[in-house]
DRENDO-1510 file (C-alpha; in Angstrom, 1 decimal, always signed):
<recs>
REC; n; res; u; v; w
REC; 1; MET; +82.6; +97.9; +109.7 .
REC; 2; SER; +84.6; +100.8; +108.8 .
REC; 3; SER; +82.6; +103.2; +110.1 .
REC; 4; GLU; +83.1; +101.5; +113.6 .
REC; 5; ASN; +87.1; +101.6; +114.1 .
REC; 6; THR; +87.1; +104.2; +116.0 .
REC; 7; HIS; +85.4; +102.8; +119.0 .
REC; 8; LEU; +87.5; +99.6; +118.8 .
REC; 9; PRO; +89.6; +99.0; +122.1 .
REC; 10; PHE; +93.2; +100.8; +121.6 .
REC; 11; ILE; +95.1; +98.0; +121.7 .
REC; 12; TYR; +94.0; +96.3; +118.5 .
REC; 13; TYR; +95.7; +99.6; +116.3 .
REC; 14; PRO; +99.3; +98.6; +117.3 .
REC; 15; ILE; +98.5; +95.0; +116.6 .
REC; 16; SER; +97.6; +95.9; +113.3 .
REC; 17; LEU; +99.5; +98.5; +112.7 .
REC; 18; ILE; +103.2; +96.6; +113.7 .
REC; 19; ALA; +102.3; +93.6; +111.7 .
REC; 20; ALA; +101.6; +96.2; +108.3 .
REC; 21; ILE; +105.2; +97.6; +108.8 .
REC; 22; PHE; +106.8; +94.2; +108.5 .
REC; 23; VAL; +105.1; +93.6; +105.7 .
REC; 24; GLY; +105.6; +97.0; +104.5 .
REC; 25; PHE; +109.2; +96.1; +105.0 .
REC; 26; ASP; +109.1; +92.5; +103.2 .
REC; 27; VAL; +107.7; +94.4; +100.1 .
REC; 28; ALA; +110.2; +96.6; +100.3 .
REC; 29; ILE; +112.5; +94.2; +100.7 .
REC; 30; VAL; +111.4; +91.9; +97.7 .
REC; 31; SER; +110.8; +94.7; +95.2 .
REC; 32; TYR; +114.1; +96.0; +95.6 .
REC; 33; LEU; +115.5; +92.2; +94.6 .
REC; 34; TYR; +113.3; +92.1; +91.4 .
REC; 35; THR; +113.9; +95.3; +90.7 .
REC; 36; TYR; +117.6; +96.7; +91.3 .
REC; 37; THR; +118.9; +94.5; +88.5 .
REC; 38; ALA; +117.0; +95.7; +85.6 .
REC; 39; LEU; +116.8; +99.3; +87.0 .
REC; 40; GLY; +119.4; +100.3; +89.5 .
REC; 41; VAL; +119.5; +101.3; +92.5 .
REC; 42; PHE; +118.3; +104.5; +92.7 .
REC; 43; GLY; +115.3; +103.3; +91.0 .
REC; 44; GLY; +115.1; +99.7; +93.1 .
REC; 45; ILE; +115.0; +101.5; +96.3 .
REC; 46; THR; +112.6; +104.4; +94.8 .
REC; 47; ILE; +110.1; +101.6; +94.2 .
REC; 48; ALA; +110.8; +99.8; +97.2 .
REC; 49; LEU; +110.0; +103.0; +99.1 .
REC; 50; SER; +106.5; +103.2; +97.8 .
REC; 51; GLY; +105.8; +99.6; +98.3 .
REC; 52; PHE; +106.7; +100.0; +101.9 .
REC; 53; LEU; +104.6; +103.0; +102.2 .
REC; 54; LEU; +101.4; +101.8; +100.2 .
REC; 55; ASN; +101.5; +98.1; +101.5 .
REC; 56; THR; +101.5; +98.7; +105.2 .
REC; 57; TYR; +98.5; +101.4; +104.7 .
REC; 58; VAL; +96.3; +99.0; +103.1 .
REC; 59; TYR; +97.4; +96.1; +105.1 .
REC; 60; HIS; +96.2; +98.0; +108.4 .
REC; 61; GLU; +93.5; +100.1; +107.2 .
REC; 62; GLU; +90.8; +97.5; +107.6 .
REC; 63; GLY; +93.1; +95.6; +110.1 .
REC; 64; PRO; +91.7; +96.7; +114.1 .
REC; 65; ALA; +88.0; +95.8; +112.9 .
REC; 66; THR; +89.0; +92.8; +111.9 .
REC; 67; ILE; +90.9; +91.5; +114.6 .
REC; 68; SER; +87.9; +92.7; +116.5 .
REC; 69; HIS; +85.5; +90.8; +115.2 .
REC; 70; LEU; +87.8; +87.8; +115.0 .
REC; 71; LEU; +87.5; +87.7; +118.5 .
REC; 72; ALA; +84.0; +89.0; +118.9 .
REC; 73; VAL; +80.7; +86.7; +119.2 .
REC; 74; LYS; +79.5; +85.0; +116.0 .
REC; 75; SER; +75.6; +85.7; +115.1 .
REC; 76; ASN; +76.1; +83.2; +112.2 .
REC; 77; TRP; +77.8; +80.2; +110.4 .
REC; 78; TRP; +78.7; +83.1; +107.9 .
REC; 79; SER; +81.0; +84.8; +110.4 .
REC; 80; VAL; +82.8; +81.3; +111.2 .
REC; 81; THR; +83.7; +80.6; +108.0 .
REC; 82; ILE; +85.1; +83.4; +106.7 .
REC; 83; ASP; +87.0; +83.7; +109.7 .
REC; 84; VAL; +88.4; +80.0; +108.6 .
REC; 85; ILE; +88.8; +81.1; +105.1 .
REC; 86; SER; +91.1; +84.1; +105.9 .
REC; 87; ILE; +92.9; +82.6; +108.5 .
REC; 88; LEU; +93.8; +79.8; +106.4 .
REC; 89; GLY; +95.0; +82.1; +103.5 .
REC; 90; GLY; +97.3; +83.6; +106.0 .
REC; 91; LEU; +98.7; +80.1; +107.2 .
REC; 92; LEU; +99.3; +79.7; +103.2 .
REC; 93; ILE; +101.4; +82.6; +103.9 .
REC; 94; LEU; +103.0; +82.0; +106.6 .
REC; 95; PHE; +104.3; +79.0; +105.4 .
REC; 96; PHE; +105.0; +80.1; +102.0 .
REC; 97; THR; +107.4; +83.2; +104.2 .
REC; 98; TYR; +109.6; +81.0; +105.3 .
REC; 99; TYR; +110.0; +78.9; +102.3 .
REC; 100; ALA; +110.7; +82.6; +100.1 .
REC; 101; TYR; +113.7; +83.4; +103.3 .
REC; 102; ALA; +115.3; +80.2; +103.1 .
REC; 103; ALA; +115.0; +80.4; +99.1 .
REC; 104; LEU; +117.1; +84.1; +99.3 .
REC; 105; THR; +119.6; +83.2; +101.5 .
REC; 106; LEU; +120.9; +80.4; +99.4 .
REC; 107; GLN; +120.6; +83.0; +96.2 .
REC; 108; TYR; +122.4; +85.8; +97.4 .
REC; 109; ALA; +124.3; +84.5; +100.5 .
REC; 110; PHE; +125.1; +87.5; +102.4 .
REC; 111; LEU; +121.8; +87.9; +103.6 .
REC; 112; LYS; +122.5; +84.9; +105.7 .
REC; 113; MET; +124.0; +86.5; +108.4 .
REC; 114; TRP; +120.7; +88.8; +108.3 .
REC; 115; PHE; +117.4; +86.4; +108.1 .
REC; 116; ILE; +117.9; +84.8; +111.6 .
REC; 117; PRO; +115.0; +83.7; +112.6 .
REC; 118; PHE; +114.1; +85.7; +114.4 .
REC; 119; PHE; +113.7; +88.3; +111.9 .
REC; 120; VAL; +112.1; +85.4; +109.9 .
REC; 121; ASN; +109.4; +84.6; +112.6 .
REC; 122; VAL; +108.4; +87.9; +112.7 .
REC; 123; MET; +107.8; +88.8; +109.1 .
REC; 124; ALA; +105.6; +85.1; +109.1 .
REC; 125; VAL; +103.6; +86.3; +111.9 .
REC; 126; SER; +103.2; +89.5; +110.8 .
REC; 127; TYR; +102.2; +88.1; +107.2 .
REC; 128; LEU; +99.8; +85.5; +109.1 .
REC; 129; ILE; +97.5; +88.9; +110.9 .
REC; 130; ALA; +98.2; +91.1; +107.2 .
REC; 131; THR; +96.4; +88.8; +104.6 .
REC; 132; PHE; +93.9; +88.0; +107.6 .
REC; 133; ALA; +93.2; +91.0; +107.6 .
REC; 134; LEU; +93.2; +92.2; +104.6 .
REC; 135; ASN; +91.0; +88.7; +102.9 .
REC; 136; LYS; +88.4; +89.1; +105.7 .
REC; 137; SER; +87.8; +92.7; +105.2 .
REC; 138; GLY; +85.6; +92.6; +101.7 .
REC; 139; PHE; +83.7; +89.2; +102.8 .
REC; 140; LEU; +83.2; +91.1; +106.0 .
REC; 141; GLN; +81.7; +94.6; +105.0 .
REC; 142; LEU; +79.7; +91.9; +101.7 .
REC; 143; LEU; +77.9; +90.1; +104.4 .
REC; 144; GLU; +77.4; +93.3; +106.8 .
REC; 145; GLU; +75.7; +94.8; +103.8 .
REC; 146; SER; +73.4; +91.5; +103.1 .
REC; 147; GLN; +72.4; +91.9; +106.9 .
REC; 148; LYS; +71.6; +95.3; +106.9 .
REC; 149; SER; +69.6; +95.1; +103.3 .
REC; 150; ASN; +67.3; +92.0; +104.6 .
REC; 151; GLN; +65.5; +92.1; +108.1 .
REC; 152; VAL; +64.8; +88.6; +108.5 .
REC; 153; LYS; +68.0; +86.3; +108.7 .
REC; 154; LYS; +68.7; +84.0; +105.9 .
REC; 155; GLY; +69.9; +80.4; +106.3 .
REC; 156; TYR; +73.3; +79.4; +105.3 .
REC; 157; VAL; +72.4; +78.6; +101.9 .
REC; 158; GLU; +69.7; +81.2; +101.5 .
REC; 159; GLN; +72.8; +84.1; +101.7 .
REC; 160; LEU; +75.0; +82.1; +99.6 .
REC; 161; VAL; +72.0; +81.8; +97.0 .
REC; 162; ASP; +71.6; +85.5; +97.6 .
REC; 163; TRP; +75.3; +86.2; +96.7 .
REC; 164; VAL; +75.0; +84.5; +93.6 .
REC; 165; GLN; +71.4; +86.5; +92.5 .
REC; 166; GLN; +73.1; +89.9; +93.4 .
REC; 167; PHE; +75.6; +89.0; +91.0 .
REC; 168; ASN; +73.8; +87.7; +88.3 .
REC; 169; GLY; +71.8; +90.8; +88.7 .
REC; 170; PHE; +75.3; +93.1; +89.0 .
REC; 171; MET; +76.2; +91.0; +85.4 .
REC; 172; ASN; +72.6; +91.2; +83.5 .
REC; 173; SER; +72.5; +95.1; +84.6 .
REC; 174; HIS; +76.2; +95.6; +82.7 .
REC; 175; TRP; +75.4; +93.3; +79.8 .
REC; 176; GLN; +72.3; +95.7; +79.0 .
REC; 177; LYS; +74.4; +98.7; +78.6 .
REC; 178; GLY; +76.4; +96.8; +76.2 .
REC; 179; PHE; +79.1; +94.1; +74.4 .
REC; 180; GLY; +82.0; +96.8; +75.0 .
REC; 181; HIS; +80.9; +98.1; +78.3 .
REC; 182; PHE; +80.8; +94.5; +79.6 .
REC; 183; CYS; +83.7; +93.8; +78.6 .
REC; 184; ILE; +85.4; +97.0; +79.7 .
REC; 185; ASN; +84.5; +97.5; +82.9 .
REC; 186; VAL; +83.4; +93.6; +83.7 .
REC; 187; ILE; +85.6; +91.4; +81.3 .
REC; 188; VAL; +88.8; +92.6; +82.2 .
REC; 189; PRO; +88.8; +93.2; +85.6 .
REC; 190; LEU; +87.8; +89.7; +86.5 .
REC; 191; PHE; +90.3; +88.0; +84.5 .
REC; 192; VAL; +93.3; +90.2; +85.0 .
REC; 193; ALA; +92.5; +89.3; +88.9 .
REC; 194; THR; +91.7; +85.7; +87.5 .
REC; 195; VAL; +95.1; +85.5; +86.3 .
REC; 196; VAL; +97.2; +87.4; +89.3 .
REC; 197; THR; +95.4; +85.6; +91.9 .
REC; 198; TYR; +96.1; +82.3; +90.0 .
REC; 199; ALA; +99.6; +82.9; +89.8 .
REC; 200; TYR; +100.4; +84.3; +93.0 .
REC; 201; THR; +98.8; +81.2; +94.5 .
REC; 202; HIS; +100.5; +79.1; +92.6 .
REC; 203; VAL; +103.6; +80.2; +93.4 .
REC; 204; PHE; +102.9; +80.2; +97.6 .
REC; 205; MET; +101.2; +76.8; +97.3 .
REC; 206; LEU; +104.1; +75.2; +95.6 .
REC; 207; GLY; +107.0; +77.3; +97.9 .
REC; 208; ALA; +104.8; +76.0; +101.2 .
REC; 209; LEU; +105.1; +72.6; +100.0 .
REC; 210; ALA; +108.7; +72.6; +98.9 .
REC; 211; LEU; +109.0; +73.9; +102.2 .
REC; 212; GLY; +108.0; +70.8; +104.1 .
REC; 213; ALA; +109.1; +68.1; +101.5 .
REC; 214; ASN; +110.8; +66.6; +104.2 .
REC; 215; TRP; +108.2; +66.8; +107.5 .
REC; 216; HIS; +106.8; +63.8; +109.2 .
REC; 217; TYR; +103.2; +63.7; +108.7 .
REC; 218; LYS; +103.6; +65.2; +105.2 .
REC; 219; MET; +100.6; +63.5; +103.6 .
REC; 220; LEU; +98.3; +66.5; +106.6 .
REC; 221; TYR; +100.8; +69.5; +105.9 .
REC; 222; GLN; +99.8; +68.8; +102.1 .
REC; 223; CYS; +96.5; +68.2; +102.4 .
REC; 224; LEU; +96.6; +71.3; +104.8 .
REC; 225; ILE; +98.3; +73.2; +102.3 .
REC; 226; TRP; +95.6; +72.2; +99.7 .
REC; 227; VAL; +92.8; +73.5; +101.9 .
REC; 228; SER; +94.7; +76.4; +102.5 .
REC; 229; SER; +95.3; +77.5; +99.0 .
REC; 230; ALA; +91.9; +76.8; +98.4 .
REC; 231; SER; +90.9; +79.5; +100.8 .
REC; 232; PHE; +93.9; +82.0; +99.9 .
REC; 233; PHE; +92.5; +81.6; +96.0 .
REC; 234; ILE; +89.2; +81.9; +97.4 .
REC; 235; GLY; +89.3; +84.9; +99.6 .
REC; 236; GLU; +92.7; +87.2; +97.1 .
REC; 237; LEU; +90.4; +85.9; +94.2 .
REC; 238; TYR; +87.5; +88.3; +95.5 .
REC; 239; PHE; +89.4; +90.8; +96.9 .
REC; 240; ASN; +91.1; +91.7; +93.5 .
REC; 241; SER; +87.9; +91.4; +91.6 .
REC; 242; LYS; +86.5; +94.0; +94.0 .
REC; 243; GLN; +89.3; +96.4; +93.6 .
REC; 244; ASN; +89.5; +95.9; +90.0 .
REC; 245; LEU; +84.8; +96.8; +89.4 .
REC; 246; SER; +85.8; +100.1; +92.0 .
REC; 247; PHE; +88.6; +101.1; +90.0 .
REC; 248; MET; +87.1; +100.8; +86.8 .
REC; 249; LYS; +83.4; +102.6; +88.3 .
REC; 250; ASN; +85.2; +105.3; +89.6 .
REC; 251; CYS; +88.7; +105.9; +87.4 .
REC; 252; GLY; +86.8; +108.9; +86.0 .
REC; 253; ASN; +87.5; +110.8; +88.9 .
REC; 254; LEU; +91.1; +109.6; +89.1 .
REC; 255; LEU; +92.0; +110.9; +85.2 .
REC; 256; GLY; +90.2; +113.9; +85.8 .
REC; 257; SER; +92.2; +115.1; +89.1 .
REC; 258; ARG; +94.1; +118.0; +88.9 .
REC; 259; SER; +95.2; +117.7; +92.2 .
REC; 260; MET; +99.0; +117.4; +92.9 .
REC; 261; TYR; +98.1; +115.4; +95.8 .
REC; 262; VAL; +96.5; +112.9; +93.4 .
REC; 263; ILE; +98.9; +113.2; +91.3 .
REC; 264; GLY; +102.1; +112.3; +93.2 .
REC; 265; LEU; +100.4; +109.5; +94.4 .
REC; 266; ALA; +99.2; +108.2; +91.7 .
REC; 267; LEU; +103.1; +108.6; +90.4 .
REC; 268; VAL; +104.0; +106.8; +94.1 .
REC; 269; ILE; +100.9; +104.3; +93.4 .
REC; 270; LEU; +102.9; +103.4; +89.6 .
REC; 271; ALA; +106.3; +102.8; +90.8 .
REC; 272; ASN; +104.1; +100.3; +93.3 .
REC; 273; ALA; +102.8; +98.9; +90.1 .
REC; 274; VAL; +105.7; +98.0; +88.4 .
REC; 275; ALA; +107.5; +96.3; +90.9 .
REC; 276; ASN; +104.9; +93.8; +91.0 .
REC; 277; ALA; +104.9; +93.5; +87.6 .
REC; 278; PHE; +108.5; +92.1; +88.2 .
REC; 279; ILE; +107.7; +90.3; +91.2 .
REC; 280; ALA; +104.5; +88.5; +89.5 .
REC; 281; LEU; +106.6; +87.4; +86.0 .
REC; 282; ASP; +109.2; +86.0; +88.5 .
REC; 283; ALA; +112.1; +86.0; +86.0 .
REC; 284; SER; +114.2; +87.2; +83.7 .
REC; 285; LEU; +112.7; +90.1; +80.8 .
REC; 286; VAL; +114.8; +88.2; +78.6 .
REC; 287; THR; +113.4; +85.1; +78.7 .
REC; 288; LEU; +110.1; +86.7; +78.5 .
REC; 289; THR; +107.2; +83.7; +77.4 .
REC; 290; LEU; +103.4; +84.0; +77.0 .
REC; 291; TRP; +101.9; +83.4; +80.2 .
REC; 292; GLY; +105.5; +84.9; +81.7 .
REC; 293; GLY; +103.5; +88.1; +79.9 .
REC; 294; LEU; +100.8; +87.8; +81.0 .
REC; 295; ARG; +101.1; +87.5; +84.6 .
REC; 296; PHE; +104.0; +90.6; +84.2 .
REC; 297; PHE; +101.0; +93.2; +82.4 .
REC; 298; CYS; +98.4; +92.1; +84.7 .
REC; 299; GLY; +100.3; +91.8; +88.4 .
REC; 300; GLY; +100.9; +95.7; +87.2 .
REC; 301; ILE; +98.1; +96.4; +86.2 .
REC; 302; GLN; +96.8; +94.6; +89.1 .
REC; 303; SER; +98.9; +96.8; +91.7 .
REC; 304; PHE; +98.0; +99.8; +89.9 .
REC; 305; CYS; +94.1; +98.9; +90.1 .
REC; 306; THR; +94.1; +98.2; +94.1 .
REC; 307; MET; +96.1; +101.2; +95.2 .
REC; 308; SER; +94.3; +103.3; +93.5 .
REC; 309; ALA; +91.0; +102.1; +94.7 .
REC; 310; ARG; +92.1; +101.8; +98.3 .
REC; 311; CYS; +94.3; +105.2; +98.8 .
REC; 312; ILE; +92.7; +107.6; +96.1 .
REC; 313; LEU; +88.9; +106.6; +95.0 .
REC; 314; GLU; +87.4; +104.9; +97.7 .
REC; 315; PHE; +89.3; +107.5; +101.0 .
REC; 316; LYS; +87.4; +109.7; +102.8 .
REC; 317; GLU; +87.7; +112.0; +105.3 .
REC; 318; ASP; +88.0; +109.8; +108.3 .
REC; 319; GLY; +90.6; +108.0; +106.8 .
REC; 320; TRP; +93.3; +109.1; +108.7 .
REC; 321; SER; +91.4; +108.6; +112.0 .
REC; 322; LYS; +91.0; +104.9; +110.6 .
REC; 323; PHE; +94.2; +104.7; +110.6 .
REC; 324; THR; +95.2; +106.2; +113.9 .
REC; 325; GLY; +91.9; +105.4; +116.0 .
REC; 326; ASN; +91.9; +109.1; +117.4 .
REC; 327; ASN; +94.7; +108.5; +119.3 .
REC; 328; ALA; +97.2; +109.3; +117.1 .
REC; 329; TYR; +100.5; +109.9; +119.6 .
REC; 330; ASP; +99.6; +106.4; +122.2 .
REC; 331; LEU; +99.8; +104.7; +118.6 .
REC; 332; ILE; +103.7; +106.3; +117.6 .
REC; 333; TRP; +104.3; +105.9; +121.1 .
REC; 334; TRP; +103.5; +102.3; +121.5 .
REC; 335; THR; +104.3; +101.3; +118.3 .
REC; 336; SER; +107.9; +103.0; +118.0 .
REC; 337; MET; +108.3; +100.5; +122.0 .
REC; 338; VAL; +107.4; +97.1; +120.3 .
REC; 339; LEU; +109.5; +98.1; +117.4 .
REC; 340; THR; +112.9; +99.5; +119.3 .
REC; 341; VAL; +112.2; +96.1; +121.4 .
REC; 342; CYS; +112.2; +94.1; +118.3 .
REC; 343; ALA; +114.7; +96.2; +116.5 .
REC; 344; ILE; +117.4; +95.6; +119.3 .
REC; 345; VAL; +116.9; +92.4; +120.4 .
REC; 346; TYR; +117.0; +91.5; +116.2 .
REC; 347; LEU; +120.8; +92.8; +116.8 .
REC; 348; CYS; +121.8; +91.0; +119.3 .
REC; 349; GLN; +121.1; +88.3; +117.7 .
REC; 350; VAL; +122.9; +89.1; +114.6 .
REC; 351; SER; +126.4; +87.2; +116.0 .
REC; 352; TYR; +128.5; +89.9; +113.4 .
REC; 353; VAL; +126.5; +92.5; +115.4 .
REC; 354; LEU; +127.0; +91.2; +119.1 .
REC; 355; PRO; +127.9; +87.4; +119.2 .
REC; 356; LEU; +126.3; +87.1; +123.1 .
REC; 357; TYR; +123.2; +87.1; +122.0 .
REC; 358; GLN; +122.8; +83.6; +123.5 .
REC; 359; ASP; +123.4; +84.8; +127.0 .
REC; 360; PRO; +119.8; +85.6; +128.6 .
REC; 361; MET; +121.0; +88.6; +130.3 .
REC; 362; VAL; +120.5; +90.5; +126.8 .
REC; 363; TYR; +117.2; +89.9; +126.1 .
REC; 364; SER; +116.2; +91.6; +129.5 .
REC; 365; MET; +119.0; +94.8; +129.3 .
REC; 366; CYS; +117.2; +95.4; +125.8 .
REC; 367; LEU; +113.9; +95.1; +127.3 .
REC; 368; LEU; +114.5; +97.7; +129.6 .
REC; 369; PHE; +116.3; +100.0; +126.9 .
REC; 370; GLY; +113.7; +99.8; +124.7 .
REC; 371; LEU; +111.4; +101.3; +127.3 .
REC; 372; MET; +113.4; +103.5; +128.7 .
REC; 373; LEU; +113.2; +104.8; +125.0 .
REC; 374; THR; +110.2; +104.5; +124.3 .
REC; 375; TRP; +108.0; +104.5; +127.0 .
REC; 376; PRO; +104.5; +107.0; +126.8 .
REC; 377; LYS; +104.7; +110.1; +128.5 .
REC; 378; ASN; +101.9; +112.2; +129.1 .
REC; 379; ASN; +100.1; +113.8; +126.4 .
REC; 380; PRO; +100.7; +117.8; +126.6 .
REC; 381; PRO; +97.5; +119.6; +125.5 .
REC; 382; THR; +96.1; +119.8; +122.4 .
REC; 383; ASN; +93.5; +122.5; +123.0 .
REC; 384; LEU; +95.5; +125.1; +123.6 .
REC; 385; ASN; +98.2; +126.3; +120.2 .
REC; 386; LEU; +102.3; +127.4; +121.6 .
REC; 387; SER; +101.2; +131.5; +122.2 .
REC; 388; GLN; +98.1; +130.6; +124.4 .
REC; 389; ARG; +99.9; +128.6; +126.2 .
REC; 390; ASN; +102.5; +131.4; +126.9 .
REC; 391; GLY; +99.8; +133.6; +127.5 .
REC; 392; GLU; +100.2; +135.6; +124.6 .
REC; 393; GLY; +98.1; +136.6; +122.0 .
REC; 394; ASN; +95.1; +136.7; +124.1 .
REC; 395; PRO; +94.2; +138.9; +126.7 .
REC; 396; GLN; +91.9; +136.7; +128.2 .
REC; 397; SER; +94.1; +133.9; +128.5 .
REC; 398; SER; +97.1; +136.7; +129.9 .
REC; 399; LYS; +94.6; +137.6; +132.2 .
REC; 400; LEU; +94.3; +134.7; +133.9 .
REC; 401; LEU; +97.4; +133.0; +133.6 .
REC; 402; THR; +98.7; +137.0; +135.7 .
REC; 403; PRO; +98.4; +136.4; +139.3 .
REC; 404; LYS; +95.9; +139.0; +140.9 .
REC; 405; LYS; +97.4; +142.1; +143.7 .
REC; 406; VAL; +95.4; +141.6; +146.4 .
REC; 407; LYS; +95.3; +144.7; +148.4 .
REC; 408; GLN; +96.3; +144.9; +152.4 .
REC; 409; LEU; +93.5; +146.3; +154.4 .
REC; 410; PRO; +93.5; +147.4; +157.7 .
REC; 411; ASP; +92.0; +144.7; +160.4 .
REC; 412; GLY; +87.9; +145.3; +161.4 .
REC; 413; LEU; +87.5; +146.7; +157.5 .
REC; 414; LYS; +85.0; +144.4; +155.0 .
REC; 415; ILE; +84.7; +145.1; +151.5 .
REC; 416; LEU; +81.0; +145.7; +150.7 .
REC; 417; PRO; +79.1; +144.4; +147.7 .
REC; 418; LYS; +78.4; +146.7; +144.6 .
REC; 419; PRO; +75.1; +148.9; +144.9 .
REC; 420; ASN; +74.3; +147.4; +141.4 .
REC; 421; ASP; +74.9; +143.7; +142.5 .
REC; 422; ALA; +72.1; +142.3; +143.9 .
REC; 423; ASN; +73.7; +138.3; +143.9 .
REC; 424; ASN; +76.4; +139.6; +146.6 .
REC; 425; LEU; +74.0; +140.7; +149.2 .
REC; 426; LYS; +73.2; +138.4; +152.0 .
REC; 427; VAL; +70.4; +139.0; +154.1 .
</recs>
């Protein structure tokens, strides 16, 4: 799947990147609110920035491929099942996002002025897209690997049995290496993934249920939330388990690396892990309980393993080409255009900044202004450097760019070809 990212339609890249940027911004806000009381303002800002950068990359990495697969024709029922599980998991996060921002405005009164419906709607839809892409990427990779290894297509139940047998073989291969190896490389990673997935699913489910407590058709909504919670738990558990197992398999490369880039990125990942530990705790350290301490340590470990696996251990040479689709210039322009328009519309709706947000002309003016600011221009040539464009440093290019002088000959005279140039002789 990842190898085909560069051949996807360009429209999928800005959609995925914009959703990932909004998710990263939301993670930065939550990280700061959970950590600034314990680590100070500077520590909270540093951790928020690390969370923004890492989550933007991780959520966008496989986003274009998964979005394109959603719109493609499905080859079997497992593709449809993966889409349904991923979409339902995203719906749970969407409903929880509405609840979380409503709860934040009650806890921090000054945020009510800034968390307007437009802002919350954009964040909720972004979480839906990003969660769908992230949970689906692991399932889709598993399905493609099974289709490549099996020459004959298997049925719905046969494919499930084949995956169970593969997992059983994986467990037996580690068990044969000793009990200690089995516990460290299999039991502990799966235990951490299960604790974190259960903790987050429980919080998201309760928040989503509280959001629709007074809605009409409450029973139907509760059934949707229960199904979405089960789907989210399945997708998130598989994703977290896969990242933990991948980290334990390749952690020797990380520990043995002396590259300054790897060390600096590991420190950024560690800062983000601290934020996720506090978020998973969801309480004060003073009131720490056994279950709270387990969530705290497992949340930090899970975050460090996931970001290390995705950003360092599994990062390949074509990682940035996958990220930009080999068209970084247009991706930056179109993403900047959409973000600028969203920012202007948002500021126009904030009553403290501009009370005339109800006027339709304001939206039109903001849209036109945003288009004027960020409309893509023609791409500059990239195969020549600055000195070559000016005709410097390369004698051949300077000769090509310098106009030749044409000698004026008297009328009636013609220039004859050179004797050794037989190609120019005409009979």
